[in-house]
FILOTI-283523 format. One record per residue (C-alpha): z negated, x negated, y; residue number from 1. Coordinates in pm, 1 decimal. Layout:
BEGIN
+----------+----------+----------+-----+
!       pz !       px !       py !   i !
+----------+----------+----------+-----+
!        Z !        X !        Y ! NUM !
...
+----------+----------+----------+-----+
This chain:
BEGIN
+----------+----------+----------+-----+
!       pz !       px !       py !   i !
+----------+----------+----------+-----+
!      0.0 !      0.0 !      0.0 !   1 !
!    109.8 !   -149.4 !    328.3 !   2 !
!   -109.2 !   -124.2 !    638.1 !   3 !
!    -11.2 !    155.1 !    870.7 !   4 !
!    137.4 !     86.8 !   1212.0 !   5 !
!   -190.2 !    196.8 !   1369.8 !   6 !
!   -390.0 !    -54.2 !   1159.3 !   7 !
!   -155.4 !   -334.1 !   1263.1 !   8 !
!   -175.2 !   -236.3 !   1631.1 !   9 !
!   -554.7 !   -217.5 !   1625.1 !  10 !
!   -591.0 !   -558.4 !   1462.5 !  11 !
!   -329.5 !   -714.8 !   1691.4 !  12 !
!   -513.0 !   -581.9 !   1997.7 !  13 !
!   -838.8 !   -726.8 !   1869.8 !  14 !
!   -671.9 !  -1062.1 !   1804.1 !  15 !
!   -516.1 !  -1118.4 !   2144.5 !  16 !
!   -487.0 !  -1470.1 !   2284.4 !  17 !
!   -731.1 !  -1584.2 !   2549.8 !  18 !
!   -724.1 !  -1866.5 !   2800.5 !  19 !
!   -417.8 !  -2028.6 !   2951.2 !  20 !
!    -70.2 !  -1966.9 !   2817.4 !  21 !
!    -71.4 !  -2312.4 !   2658.0 !  22 !
!   -367.3 !  -2227.6 !   2432.7 !  23 !
!   -357.0 !  -2002.1 !   2132.1 !  24 !
!   -729.5 !  -1933.2 !   2091.1 !  25 !
!   -782.3 !  -1594.9 !   1930.6 !  26 !
!  -1089.8 !  -1378.1 !   1956.4 !  27 !
!  -1180.2 !  -1231.1 !   1620.5 !  28 !
!  -1409.5 !   -928.2 !   1614.5 !  29 !
!  -1742.8 !   -979.5 !   1440.5 !  30 !
!  -1738.5 !   -888.6 !   1073.5 !  31 !
!  -1920.9 !   -959.8 !    749.9 !  32 !
!  -1734.1 !   -954.5 !    420.9 !  33 !
!  -2069.1 !   -949.3 !    237.5 !  34 !
!  -2183.3 !   -642.5 !    432.6 !  35 !
!  -1853.9 !   -465.4 !    364.0 !  36 !
!  -1890.0 !   -535.0 !     -9.1 !  37 !
!  -2251.4 !   -413.9 !     -4.6 !  38 !
!  -2156.6 !    -86.2 !    164.0 !  39 !
!  -1873.0 !    -22.0 !    -79.6 !  40 !
!  -2098.4 !   -107.8 !   -373.4 !  41 !
!  -2365.5 !    133.6 !   -253.3 !  42 !
!  -2101.7 !    402.6 !   -211.2 !  43 !
!  -2005.7 !    359.5 !   -576.8 !  44 !
!  -2364.4 !    361.9 !   -705.1 !  45 !
!  -2551.9 !    616.1 !   -494.3 !  46 !
!  -2427.8 !    964.1 !   -394.5 !  47 !
!  -2651.5 !    970.6 !    -85.1 !  48 !
!  -2512.2 !    634.6 !     30.4 !  49 !
!  -2161.1 !    769.6 !    -24.3 !  50 !
!  -2231.4 !   1075.6 !    189.9 !  51 !
!  -2392.2 !    871.3 !    467.8 !  52 !
!  -2112.8 !    613.9 !    471.5 !  53 !
!  -1844.1 !    881.0 !    487.7 !  54 !
!  -2022.1 !   1038.4 !    786.2 !  55 !
!  -2060.5 !    709.8 !    974.2 !  56 !
!  -1759.3 !    498.3 !    880.8 !  57 !
!  -1382.7 !    517.6 !    880.0 !  58 !
!  -1118.5 !    284.4 !    738.8 !  59 !
!  -1098.0 !     91.7 !   1066.4 !  60 !
!  -1466.0 !     -0.3 !   1022.0 !  61 !
!  -1359.8 !   -257.9 !    763.1 !  62 !
!  -1201.2 !   -592.9 !    841.7 !  63 !
!  -1078.9 !   -694.8 !    495.5 !  64 !
!   -761.7 !   -503.7 !    401.3 !  65 !
!   -877.6 !   -475.8 !     39.2 !  66 !
!  -1194.0 !   -304.4 !    159.2 !  67 !
!   -990.9 !    -69.7 !    379.6 !  68 !
!   -787.9 !     34.5 !     75.0 !  69 !
!  -1094.7 !     77.5 !   -144.6 !  70 !
!  -1276.6 !    282.1 !    121.0 !  71 !
!   -969.6 !    504.0 !    161.7 !  72 !
!   -945.7 !    566.1 !   -212.8 !  73 !
!  -1318.2 !    642.5 !   -238.8 !  74 !
!  -1294.5 !    880.0 !     58.1 !  75 !
!   -989.3 !   1057.1 !    -88.4 !  76 !
!  -1157.4 !   1092.3 !   -428.2 !  77 !
!  -1471.6 !   1230.7 !   -265.8 !  78 !
!  -1265.0 !   1482.5 !    -70.4 !  79 !
!  -1108.1 !   1601.0 !   -397.8 !  80 !
!  -1453.8 !   1612.7 !   -562.8 !  81 !
!  -1334.9 !   1358.9 !   -821.1 !  82 !
!  -1580.8 !   1143.9 !  -1008.3 !  83 !
!  -1588.9 !    804.8 !   -836.9 !  84 !
!  -1622.6 !    543.6 !  -1106.7 !  85 !
!  -1480.8 !    200.9 !  -1183.3 !  86 !
+----------+----------+----------+-----+
């Protein structure tokens, strides 16, 4: 699954160059791969964590594209009342 145009635009806006035109320093938004994995893991283990995460987060909350995809699948499965299991 390829990232949507919106995802690409959001990430490109967050990664805009700073400084003089001769520098290519990029500002990367703060993120934690470990925290993303912990949230997704909790969503898979605990129904209450799943419900809370779906209320508070959206796919753009995740930095890692693999986590975006996994969150989207979990959200879609929850919407269809499917059993979420690995």
